BALOBA-1460 file (C-alpha; in Angstrom, 3 decimals):
// residues 349
<rec num="1" residu="m" x="170.794" y="72.702" z="162.796"/>
<rec num="2" residu="q" x="167.939" y="70.632" z="161.355"/>
<rec num="3" residu="t" x="165.207" y="69.042" z="163.459"/>
<rec num="4" residu="l" x="161.962" y="67.346" z="162.545"/>
<rec num="5" residu="p" x="159.073" y="69.811" z="162.305"/>
<rec num="6" residu="a" x="157.324" y="70.177" z="165.668"/>
<rec num="7" residu="a" x="159.715" y="67.699" z="167.322"/>
<rec num="8" residu="r" x="159.574" y="67.882" z="171.114"/>
<rec num="9" residu="w" x="161.349" y="66.365" z="174.100"/>
<rec num="10" residu="s" x="161.671" y="66.867" z="177.843"/>
<rec num="11" residu="c" x="162.931" y="64.458" z="180.493"/>
<rec num="12" residu="h" x="160.133" y="62.635" z="182.312"/>
<rec num="13" residu="g" x="162.435" y="61.306" z="185.029"/>
<rec num="14" residu="c" x="161.543" y="57.649" z="184.405"/>
<rec num="15" residu="g" x="165.125" y="56.484" z="185.015"/>
<rec num="16" residu="a" x="164.952" y="53.974" z="182.169"/>
<rec num="17" residu="c" x="168.108" y="55.387" z="180.552"/>
<rec num="18" residu="c" x="169.982" y="54.386" z="183.740"/>
<rec num="19" residu="r" x="168.956" y="50.763" z="183.243"/>
<rec num="20" residu="e" x="169.480" y="48.246" z="180.440"/>
<rec num="21" residu="f" x="172.309" y="50.266" z="178.884"/>
<rec num="22" residu="r" x="176.073" y="50.013" z="179.052"/>
<rec num="23" residu="l" x="176.920" y="53.100" z="181.065"/>
<rec num="24" residu="g" x="179.870" y="54.670" z="179.327"/>
<rec num="25" residu="p" x="182.469" y="55.261" z="178.275"/>
<rec num="26" residu="v" x="183.199" y="57.845" z="180.957"/>
<rec num="27" residu="e" x="185.868" y="60.440" z="180.254"/>
<rec num="28" residu="p" x="189.023" y="59.872" z="182.397"/>
<rec num="29" residu="e" x="188.903" y="63.471" z="183.599"/>
<rec num="30" residu="v" x="185.297" y="62.948" z="184.768"/>
<rec num="31" residu="v" x="186.354" y="59.810" z="186.659"/>
<rec num="32" residu="a" x="189.095" y="61.833" z="188.360"/>
<rec num="33" residu="a" x="186.747" y="64.707" z="189.213"/>
<rec num="34" residu="l" x="184.057" y="62.406" z="190.604"/>
<rec num="35" residu="t" x="186.636" y="60.517" z="192.643"/>
<rec num="36" residu="s" x="187.797" y="63.774" z="194.208"/>
<rec num="37" residu="a" x="184.172" y="64.798" z="194.855"/>
<rec num="38" residu="g" x="183.460" y="61.636" z="196.846"/>
<rec num="39" residu="a" x="181.779" y="59.439" z="194.231"/>
<rec num="40" residu="a" x="182.404" y="56.316" z="196.314"/>
<rec num="41" residu="t" x="180.354" y="57.792" z="199.144"/>
<rec num="42" residu="l" x="177.576" y="58.872" z="196.774"/>
<rec num="43" residu="a" x="177.476" y="55.426" z="195.150"/>
<rec num="44" residu="g" x="177.867" y="53.518" z="198.401"/>
<rec num="45" residu="c" x="180.698" y="51.426" z="196.970"/>
<rec num="46" residu="e" x="184.358" y="51.825" z="196.068"/>
<rec num="47" residu="d" x="184.134" y="50.070" z="192.690"/>
<rec num="48" residu="w" x="181.577" y="52.463" z="191.168"/>
<rec num="49" residu="v" x="183.556" y="52.588" z="187.920"/>
<rec num="50" residu="v" x="185.296" y="49.727" z="186.107"/>
<rec num="51" residu="r" x="187.611" y="49.300" z="183.131"/>
<rec num="52" residu="e" x="186.026" y="47.359" z="180.285"/>
<rec num="53" residu="p" x="186.398" y="46.995" z="176.515"/>
<rec num="54" residu="g" x="184.141" y="49.333" z="174.552"/>
<rec num="55" residu="p" x="182.177" y="48.543" z="171.363"/>
<rec num="56" residu="g" x="185.309" y="48.943" z="169.240"/>
<rec num="57" residu="g" x="187.490" y="46.906" z="171.571"/>
<rec num="58" residu="e" x="189.162" y="49.922" z="173.156"/>
<rec num="59" residu="v" x="189.308" y="49.768" z="176.954"/>
<rec num="60" residu="g" x="187.582" y="52.588" z="178.832"/>
<rec num="61" residu="w" x="185.805" y="53.500" z="182.044"/>
<rec num="62" residu="f" x="182.197" y="52.379" z="182.557"/>
<rec num="63" residu="l" x="179.826" y="53.001" z="185.452"/>
<rec num="64" residu="r" x="178.862" y="49.900" z="187.379"/>
<rec num="65" residu="h" x="175.327" y="48.495" z="187.584"/>
<rec num="66" residu="r" x="173.762" y="47.509" z="190.891"/>
<rec num="67" residu="d" x="170.470" y="45.603" z="190.966"/>
<rec num="68" residu="g" x="170.120" y="46.280" z="187.245"/>
<rec num="69" residu="a" x="170.613" y="50.048" z="187.481"/>
<rec num="70" residu="c" x="173.426" y="52.583" z="187.600"/>
<rec num="71" residu="v" x="175.030" y="52.737" z="191.059"/>
<rec num="72" residu="f" x="174.198" y="56.453" z="191.167"/>
<rec num="73" residu="l" x="170.452" y="55.999" z="190.551"/>
<rec num="74" residu="l" x="168.364" y="56.819" z="193.620"/>
<rec num="75" residu="p" x="165.128" y="54.947" z="194.507"/>
<rec num="76" residu="d" x="163.088" y="57.896" z="193.208"/>
<rec num="77" residu="n" x="164.846" y="57.644" z="189.799"/>
<rec num="78" residu="r" x="166.965" y="60.748" z="190.381"/>
<rec num="79" residu="c" x="170.715" y="60.737" z="189.746"/>
<rec num="80" residu="v" x="172.633" y="61.353" z="192.959"/>
<rec num="81" residu="i" x="175.478" y="63.022" z="191.019"/>
<rec num="82" residu="h" x="172.980" y="65.436" z="189.488"/>
<rec num="83" residu="a" x="171.284" y="66.010" z="192.839"/>
<rec num="84" residu="e" x="174.463" y="66.561" z="194.882"/>
<rec num="85" residu="l" x="177.035" y="67.902" z="192.399"/>
<rec num="86" residu="g" x="174.966" y="69.353" z="189.555"/>
<rec num="87" residu="a" x="174.157" y="68.242" z="186.002"/>
<rec num="88" residu="e" x="177.536" y="69.420" z="184.706"/>
<rec num="89" residu="a" x="179.324" y="66.885" z="186.947"/>
<rec num="90" residu="k" x="177.762" y="63.906" z="185.170"/>
<rec num="91" residu="p" x="179.622" y="61.994" z="182.439"/>
<rec num="92" residu="g" x="179.188" y="63.410" z="178.964"/>
<rec num="93" residu="f" x="177.162" y="60.458" z="177.689"/>
<rec num="94" residu="c" x="174.685" y="60.967" z="180.552"/>
<rec num="95" residu="q" x="174.305" y="64.656" z="179.771"/>
<rec num="96" residu="e" x="173.867" y="64.059" z="176.059"/>
<rec num="97" residu="f" x="171.312" y="61.222" z="176.168"/>
<rec num="98" residu="p" x="168.871" y="61.018" z="174.431"/>
<rec num="99" residu="f" x="170.121" y="63.636" z="171.968"/>
<rec num="100" residu="r" x="171.751" y="62.394" z="168.787"/>
<rec num="101" residu="r" x="173.489" y="64.519" z="166.196"/>
<rec num="102" residu="l" x="174.930" y="63.878" z="162.768"/>
<rec num="103" residu="r" x="175.986" y="65.862" z="159.745"/>
<rec num="104" residu="d" x="174.773" y="65.594" z="156.163"/>
<rec num="105" residu="p" x="175.349" y="67.834" z="153.123"/>
<rec num="106" residu="n" x="172.687" y="70.233" z="154.420"/>
<rec num="107" residu="g" x="174.334" y="70.735" z="157.820"/>
<rec num="108" residu="e" x="173.931" y="69.263" z="161.299"/>
<rec num="109" residu="i" x="170.868" y="67.326" z="162.447"/>
<rec num="110" residu="l" x="169.579" y="67.105" z="166.020"/>
<rec num="111" residu="m" x="167.303" y="64.234" z="166.961"/>
<rec num="112" residu="i" x="166.050" y="62.264" z="169.945"/>
<rec num="113" residu="r" x="167.004" y="58.612" z="170.270"/>
<rec num="114" residu="a" x="163.989" y="56.344" z="169.890"/>
<rec num="115" residu="s" x="165.366" y="54.194" z="172.727"/>
<rec num="116" residu="c" x="164.348" y="56.919" z="175.206"/>
<rec num="117" residu="a" x="161.525" y="55.314" z="177.183"/>
<rec num="118" residu="g" x="159.851" y="58.672" z="177.769"/>
<rec num="119" residu="f" x="159.931" y="59.791" z="174.138"/>
<rec num="120" residu="h" x="156.361" y="58.708" z="173.389"/>
<rec num="121" residu="a" x="155.064" y="61.086" z="176.065"/>
<rec num="122" residu="s" x="157.576" y="63.906" z="175.794"/>
<rec num="123" residu="s" x="157.052" y="64.098" z="172.023"/>
<rec num="124" residu="v" x="153.609" y="65.491" z="172.889"/>
<rec num="125" residu="t" x="154.219" y="67.518" z="176.047"/>
<rec num="126" residu="g" x="157.925" y="68.286" z="175.827"/>
<rec num="127" residu="e" x="159.802" y="71.439" z="174.923"/>
<rec num="128" residu="p" x="160.190" y="72.099" z="171.172"/>
<rec num="129" residu="l" x="163.477" y="70.568" z="170.047"/>
<rec num="130" residu="a" x="164.303" y="73.621" z="167.934"/>
<rec num="131" residu="e" x="164.349" y="75.683" z="171.139"/>
<rec num="132" residu="q" x="166.913" y="73.346" z="172.717"/>
<rec num="133" residu="i" x="169.589" y="73.735" z="170.064"/>
<rec num="134" residu="v" x="171.496" y="76.423" z="171.970"/>
<rec num="135" residu="a" x="171.478" y="74.394" z="175.193"/>
<rec num="136" residu="f" x="172.529" y="71.271" z="173.295"/>
<rec num="137" residu="s" x="175.492" y="73.111" z="171.770"/>
<rec num="138" residu="t" x="176.943" y="73.648" z="175.276"/>
<rec num="139" residu="l" x="176.951" y="69.947" z="176.205"/>
<rec num="140" residu="p" x="180.226" y="68.004" z="176.345"/>
<rec num="141" residu="r" x="181.204" y="66.419" z="173.064"/>
<rec num="142" residu="l" x="182.304" y="62.792" z="173.239"/>
<rec num="143" residu="g" x="183.532" y="63.024" z="169.670"/>
<rec num="144" residu="p" x="182.715" y="64.562" z="166.299"/>
<rec num="145" residu="p" x="179.237" y="63.923" z="164.868"/>
<rec num="146" residu="a" x="178.713" y="61.040" z="162.500"/>
<rec num="147" residu="v" x="178.961" y="62.243" z="158.914"/>
<rec num="148" residu="f" x="176.557" y="61.061" z="156.224"/>
<rec num="149" residu="a" x="178.447" y="61.236" z="152.918"/>
<rec num="150" residu="p" x="178.194" y="57.904" z="151.053"/>
<rec num="151" residu="d" x="178.855" y="57.757" z="147.329"/>
<rec num="152" residu="a" x="175.441" y="56.145" z="146.821"/>
<rec num="153" residu="v" x="172.381" y="55.106" z="148.821"/>
<rec num="154" residu="a" x="170.495" y="51.888" z="148.063"/>
<rec num="155" residu="i" x="166.748" y="52.194" z="147.528"/>
<rec num="156" residu="l" x="166.351" y="48.497" z="146.835"/>
<rec num="157" residu="p" x="169.115" y="45.947" z="147.460"/>
<rec num="158" residu="g" x="171.559" y="46.466" z="144.603"/>
<rec num="159" residu="a" x="169.802" y="49.530" z="143.164"/>
<rec num="160" residu="g" x="170.265" y="53.074" z="144.405"/>
<rec num="161" residu="v" x="171.113" y="56.685" z="143.664"/>
<rec num="162" residu="g" x="174.054" y="59.010" z="144.209"/>
<rec num="163" residu="l" x="174.356" y="61.228" z="147.260"/>
<rec num="164" residu="a" x="172.996" y="64.407" z="145.633"/>
<rec num="165" residu="d" x="169.978" y="62.547" z="144.225"/>
<rec num="166" residu="w" x="169.387" y="60.880" z="147.590"/>
<rec num="167" residu="m" x="169.329" y="64.216" z="149.407"/>
<rec num="168" residu="r" x="166.675" y="65.486" z="146.982"/>
<rec num="169" residu="l" x="164.690" y="62.263" z="147.331"/>
<rec num="170" residu="e" x="164.945" y="62.317" z="151.118"/>
<rec num="171" residu="g" x="163.628" y="65.884" z="151.168"/>
<rec num="172" residu="a" x="160.680" y="64.893" z="148.978"/>
<rec num="173" residu="l" x="159.897" y="61.871" z="151.172"/>
<rec num="174" residu="l" x="160.043" y="63.957" z="154.345"/>
<rec num="175" residu="r" x="157.646" y="66.480" z="152.815"/>
<rec num="176" residu="r" x="155.248" y="63.642" z="151.985"/>
<rec num="177" residu="w" x="155.638" y="62.313" z="155.531"/>
<rec num="178" residu="q" x="154.855" y="65.746" z="156.965"/>
<rec num="179" residu="q" x="151.641" y="66.015" z="154.951"/>
<rec num="180" residu="v" x="150.185" y="62.778" z="156.355"/>
<rec num="181" residu="d" x="147.424" y="63.002" z="158.951"/>
<rec num="182" residu="a" x="149.307" y="60.894" z="161.488"/>
<rec num="183" residu="g" x="146.306" y="60.552" z="163.781"/>
<rec num="184" residu="v" x="144.273" y="58.876" z="161.046"/>
<rec num="185" residu="q" x="146.572" y="57.048" z="158.635"/>
<rec num="186" residu="e" x="148.113" y="53.730" z="159.585"/>
<rec num="187" residu="p" x="151.913" y="54.033" z="159.852"/>
<rec num="188" residu="e" x="152.428" y="50.914" z="157.710"/>
<rec num="189" residu="d" x="150.500" y="52.611" z="154.903"/>
<rec num="190" residu="t" x="152.679" y="55.707" z="155.197"/>
<rec num="191" residu="a" x="155.875" y="53.644" z="155.016"/>
<rec num="192" residu="r" x="154.643" y="51.784" z="151.937"/>
<rec num="193" residu="q" x="153.489" y="54.976" z="150.211"/>
<rec num="194" residu="l" x="156.934" y="56.472" z="150.761"/>
<rec num="195" residu="m" x="158.487" y="53.279" z="149.448"/>
<rec num="196" residu="i" x="156.396" y="53.467" z="146.278"/>
<rec num="197" residu="a" x="157.402" y="57.114" z="145.780"/>
<rec num="198" residu="a" x="161.075" y="56.150" z="146.165"/>
<rec num="199" residu="t" x="160.900" y="53.258" z="143.710"/>
<rec num="200" residu="d" x="158.994" y="55.430" z="141.235"/>
<rec num="201" residu="a" x="161.864" y="57.922" z="141.402"/>
<rec num="202" residu="l" x="164.220" y="55.035" z="140.720"/>
<rec num="203" residu="g" x="162.128" y="53.889" z="137.770"/>
<rec num="204" residu="r" x="161.327" y="50.576" z="139.443"/>
<rec num="205" residu="t" x="158.180" y="48.915" z="140.733"/>
<rec num="206" residu="l" x="157.667" y="46.837" z="143.845"/>
<rec num="207" residu="p" x="156.258" y="43.315" z="143.597"/>
<rec num="208" residu="a" x="153.382" y="42.388" z="145.877"/>
<rec num="209" residu="g" x="154.709" y="41.384" z="149.261"/>
<rec num="210" residu="r" x="153.767" y="38.309" z="151.297"/>
<rec num="211" residu="y" x="153.255" y="40.049" z="154.617"/>
<rec num="212" residu="r" x="152.528" y="37.223" z="157.059"/>
<rec num="213" residu="l" x="155.167" y="34.884" z="155.646"/>
<rec num="214" residu="a" x="157.815" y="37.618" z="155.690"/>
<rec num="215" residu="a" x="156.933" y="38.836" z="159.208"/>
<rec num="216" residu="d" x="157.061" y="35.294" z="160.602"/>
<rec num="217" residu="a" x="160.410" y="34.660" z="158.885"/>
<rec num="218" residu="v" x="161.983" y="37.766" z="160.432"/>
<rec num="219" residu="r" x="160.481" y="36.954" z="163.820"/>
<rec num="220" residu="e" x="161.929" y="33.436" z="163.721"/>
<rec num="221" residu="g" x="165.343" y="34.776" z="162.707"/>
<rec num="222" residu="m" x="165.282" y="37.131" z="165.661"/>
<rec num="223" residu="r" x="164.369" y="34.268" z="167.981"/>
<rec num="224" residu="l" x="167.494" y="32.456" z="166.803"/>
<rec num="225" residu="v" x="169.587" y="35.486" z="167.706"/>
<rec num="226" residu="v" x="167.989" y="35.804" z="171.146"/>
<rec num="227" residu="n" x="168.446" y="32.125" z="171.925"/>
<rec num="228" residu="a" x="172.069" y="32.361" z="170.788"/>
<rec num="229" residu="a" x="172.547" y="35.302" z="173.153"/>
<rec num="230" residu="i" x="171.082" y="33.247" z="176.015"/>
<rec num="231" residu="t" x="173.384" y="30.300" z="175.345"/>
<rec num="232" residu="q" x="176.396" y="32.626" z="175.358"/>
<rec num="233" residu="e" x="175.594" y="34.011" z="178.797"/>
<rec num="234" residu="s" x="178.189" y="33.392" z="181.463"/>
<rec num="235" residu="g" x="178.917" y="34.368" z="185.030"/>
<rec num="236" residu="e" x="180.120" y="37.712" z="183.695"/>
<rec num="237" residu="t" x="176.767" y="38.491" z="182.045"/>
<rec num="238" residu="e" x="175.157" y="41.251" z="184.065"/>
<rec num="239" residu="a" x="171.607" y="41.022" z="185.387"/>
<rec num="240" residu="w" x="170.391" y="43.918" z="183.241"/>
<rec num="241" residu="q" x="171.670" y="42.168" z="180.100"/>
<rec num="242" residu="r" x="169.883" y="38.941" z="181.010"/>
<rec num="243" residu="s" x="166.697" y="40.886" z="181.718"/>
<rec num="244" residu="l" x="166.824" y="42.750" z="178.401"/>
<rec num="245" residu="v" x="167.319" y="39.558" z="176.376"/>
<rec num="246" residu="r" x="164.377" y="37.860" z="178.075"/>
<rec num="247" residu="d" x="162.164" y="40.914" z="177.601"/>
<rec num="248" residu="v" x="162.889" y="40.760" z="173.872"/>
<rec num="249" residu="l" x="162.191" y="37.026" z="173.768"/>
<rec num="250" residu="r" x="158.785" y="37.611" z="175.365"/>
<rec num="251" residu="i" x="158.067" y="40.303" z="172.755"/>
<rec num="252" residu="l" x="158.980" y="37.945" z="169.914"/>
<rec num="253" residu="d" x="156.957" y="35.069" z="171.376"/>
<rec num="254" residu="a" x="153.814" y="37.207" z="171.813"/>
<rec num="255" residu="n" x="152.510" y="36.577" z="168.314"/>
<rec num="256" residu="g" x="148.786" y="36.951" z="168.961"/>
<rec num="257" residu="e" x="145.963" y="38.605" z="167.092"/>
<rec num="258" residu="r" x="146.929" y="41.902" z="165.496"/>
<rec num="259" residu="r" x="145.403" y="44.807" z="167.406"/>
<rec num="260" residu="p" x="144.462" y="48.263" z="166.081"/>
<rec num="261" residu="l" x="146.459" y="51.336" z="167.047"/>
<rec num="262" residu="a" x="145.065" y="54.163" z="169.154"/>
<rec num="263" residu="v" x="145.449" y="57.697" z="167.810"/>
<rec num="264" residu="d" x="148.360" y="58.558" z="170.112"/>
<rec num="265" residu="a" x="150.178" y="55.392" z="169.029"/>
<rec num="266" residu="r" x="149.764" y="56.292" z="165.351"/>
<rec num="267" residu="r" x="151.248" y="59.744" z="165.983"/>
<rec num="268" residu="y" x="154.168" y="58.323" z="167.978"/>
<rec num="269" residu="l" x="154.954" y="55.665" z="165.375"/>
<rec num="270" residu="h" x="154.741" y="58.156" z="162.519"/>
<rec num="271" residu="l" x="157.263" y="60.285" z="164.394"/>
<rec num="272" residu="l" x="159.635" y="57.324" z="164.631"/>
<rec num="273" residu="l" x="159.311" y="56.828" z="160.875"/>
<rec num="274" residu="g" x="160.225" y="60.473" z="160.213"/>
<rec num="275" residu="q" x="163.187" y="60.159" z="162.575"/>
<rec num="276" residu="a" x="164.394" y="57.063" z="160.756"/>
<rec num="277" residu="l" x="164.419" y="59.006" z="157.485"/>
<rec num="278" residu="l" x="166.032" y="62.213" z="158.714"/>
<rec num="279" residu="g" x="168.414" y="60.236" z="160.927"/>
<rec num="280" residu="k" x="169.847" y="58.376" z="157.919"/>
<rec num="281" residu="q" x="169.073" y="54.949" z="159.335"/>
<rec num="282" residu="v" x="169.029" y="53.781" z="155.725"/>
<rec num="283" residu="v" x="172.788" y="53.263" z="156.069"/>
<rec num="284" residu="a" x="172.543" y="50.770" z="158.923"/>
<rec num="285" residu="a" x="169.584" y="49.014" z="157.274"/>
<rec num="286" residu="g" x="171.433" y="48.563" z="153.967"/>
<rec num="287" residu="s" x="168.651" y="49.971" z="151.788"/>
<rec num="288" residu="l" x="165.545" y="52.116" z="152.064"/>
<rec num="289" residu="a" x="163.345" y="49.070" z="151.449"/>
<rec num="290" residu="a" x="165.033" y="47.196" z="154.293"/>
<rec num="291" residu="l" x="164.627" y="50.236" z="156.571"/>
<rec num="292" residu="f" x="160.901" y="50.513" z="155.860"/>
<rec num="293" residu="g" x="160.524" y="46.732" z="156.085"/>
<rec num="294" residu="r" x="162.127" y="46.762" z="159.514"/>
<rec num="295" residu="f" x="159.730" y="49.529" z="160.562"/>
<rec num="296" residu="v" x="156.752" y="47.448" z="159.416"/>
<rec num="297" residu="f" x="158.136" y="44.433" z="161.297"/>
<rec num="298" residu="e" x="158.433" y="46.507" z="164.468"/>
<rec num="299" residu="l" x="154.818" y="47.567" z="164.018"/>
<rec num="300" residu="d" x="153.919" y="43.887" z="163.839"/>
<rec num="301" residu="l" x="155.615" y="43.372" z="167.213"/>
<rec num="302" residu="v" x="153.548" y="46.243" z="168.599"/>
<rec num="303" residu="r" x="150.250" y="45.067" z="167.137"/>
<rec num="304" residu="t" x="150.664" y="41.440" z="168.297"/>
<rec num="305" residu="s" x="151.636" y="42.359" z="171.877"/>
<rec num="306" residu="p" x="149.403" y="41.040" z="174.692"/>
<rec num="307" residu="g" x="146.364" y="43.085" z="175.660"/>
<rec num="308" residu="e" x="142.850" y="43.986" z="174.676"/>
<rec num="309" residu="g" x="141.607" y="46.844" z="172.561"/>
<rec num="310" residu="p" x="143.714" y="49.381" z="170.659"/>
<rec num="311" residu="v" x="147.428" y="49.680" z="171.440"/>
<rec num="312" residu="d" x="148.191" y="53.094" z="172.928"/>
<rec num="313" residu="a" x="151.497" y="54.999" z="172.692"/>
<rec num="314" residu="a" x="152.715" y="53.881" z="176.117"/>
<rec num="315" residu="s" x="152.142" y="50.209" z="175.242"/>
<rec num="316" residu="a" x="153.837" y="50.649" z="171.858"/>
<rec num="317" residu="s" x="156.836" y="52.244" z="173.566"/>
<rec num="318" residu="a" x="157.003" y="49.378" z="176.089"/>
<rec num="319" residu="v" x="157.485" y="46.990" z="173.156"/>
<rec num="320" residu="l" x="159.766" y="49.107" z="170.996"/>
<rec num="321" residu="v" x="162.233" y="50.452" z="173.563"/>
<rec num="322" residu="p" x="163.615" y="47.038" z="174.674"/>
<rec num="323" residu="w" x="163.637" y="45.867" z="171.062"/>
<rec num="324" residu="l" x="165.505" y="48.963" z="169.849"/>
<rec num="325" residu="r" x="168.087" y="48.645" z="172.628"/>
<rec num="326" residu="f" x="168.636" y="44.976" z="171.870"/>
<rec num="327" residu="s" x="168.766" y="45.553" z="168.106"/>
<rec num="328" residu="e" x="171.954" y="47.605" z="168.534"/>
<rec num="329" residu="n" x="173.702" y="44.275" z="169.187"/>
<rec num="330" residu="p" x="175.983" y="43.344" z="166.235"/>
<rec num="331" residu="m" x="174.381" y="39.872" z="166.042"/>
<rec num="332" residu="v" x="170.969" y="41.456" z="165.502"/>
<rec num="333" residu="t" x="172.317" y="43.884" z="162.921"/>
<rec num="334" residu="a" x="173.919" y="41.016" z="161.006"/>
<rec num="335" residu="m" x="170.716" y="38.939" z="161.074"/>
<rec num="336" residu="l" x="168.621" y="41.874" z="159.874"/>
<rec num="337" residu="r" x="171.042" y="42.327" z="156.976"/>
<rec num="338" residu="r" x="170.572" y="38.660" z="156.075"/>
<rec num="339" residu="a" x="166.804" y="39.126" z="156.343"/>
<rec num="340" residu="a" x="166.793" y="41.836" z="153.649"/>
<rec num="341" residu="p" x="164.611" y="39.835" z="151.182"/>
<rec num="342" residu="a" x="161.901" y="39.374" z="153.832"/>
<rec num="343" residu="l" x="162.159" y="43.033" z="154.886"/>
<rec num="344" residu="v" x="161.694" y="44.137" z="151.264"/>
<rec num="345" residu="e" x="158.536" y="42.012" z="151.139"/>
<rec num="346" residu="l" x="157.261" y="43.737" z="154.287"/>
<rec num="347" residu="a" x="157.927" y="47.135" z="152.725"/>
<rec num="348" residu="s" x="156.040" y="46.022" z="149.606"/>
<rec num="349" residu="g" x="152.796" y="45.286" z="151.446"/>
């Protein structure tokens, strides 16, 4: 199983994964077992689990939120199921977060989801990810891993390479990424250097990008999506969803002076770039240029966030985690696809 070199993670007990997420689906057999074990008493309510449509429209069981958090979250950020019944009693999605796995032609890949609010800290102090592979293999499986096997991968919109050539190119880009002094080099520069290497392999050149114009265009497009989400809110919109949308709006509106990055922020952001490559996020982005352009845009959100002095890793995470959670919304994905020309400009410099 592949992992990023020197990748680390350990739970910091922040409880953020029990907030601002849809909590499910929960396996029917887990619902039955928790019911028998007295889940209503642990949660302090009878309706601790509800039937709702999932992302694909299929109806399943989801844990209920209370005051913006899972009904099983204790005031000290511990899970009462974990505390009273053991980790193995929790739903599979709870046990598996923030691990993510997928399969490519080289085998399985194990990664940490960037939406983990403690990732910026645990990536420094956590347990090596390679040493957690055996423990991960014993976790419940909610389904087979995603398989990366496209016929071709786009480097630029409309121009790409076949799967075998992509795998070779990805390996070369990851080796370049690994050789960067992440504490010194700006992550935008790394992304653009990798983009140049990819277009060179394609026999193409990148035109000079119009950074500020492109960044402002993407930011305005995202504001449209957020405002559309606000107008679509109803009495059924949960408090945590309202809170997440407004957090993202504040991030988009905070377009101040660009601040430098502290050393720990550079290292954290470089790690996210490596994860995006190994994690095959090029598929969701539509092209490698769009993926790198989105990364540069996210760095712009970090650099223009309120504050004085260099942005540290904790502050960068506070911006990126809500954004990354919100960006999983289909409306955001669709808008980012439409913003591909601006994202290519951001990747071009």
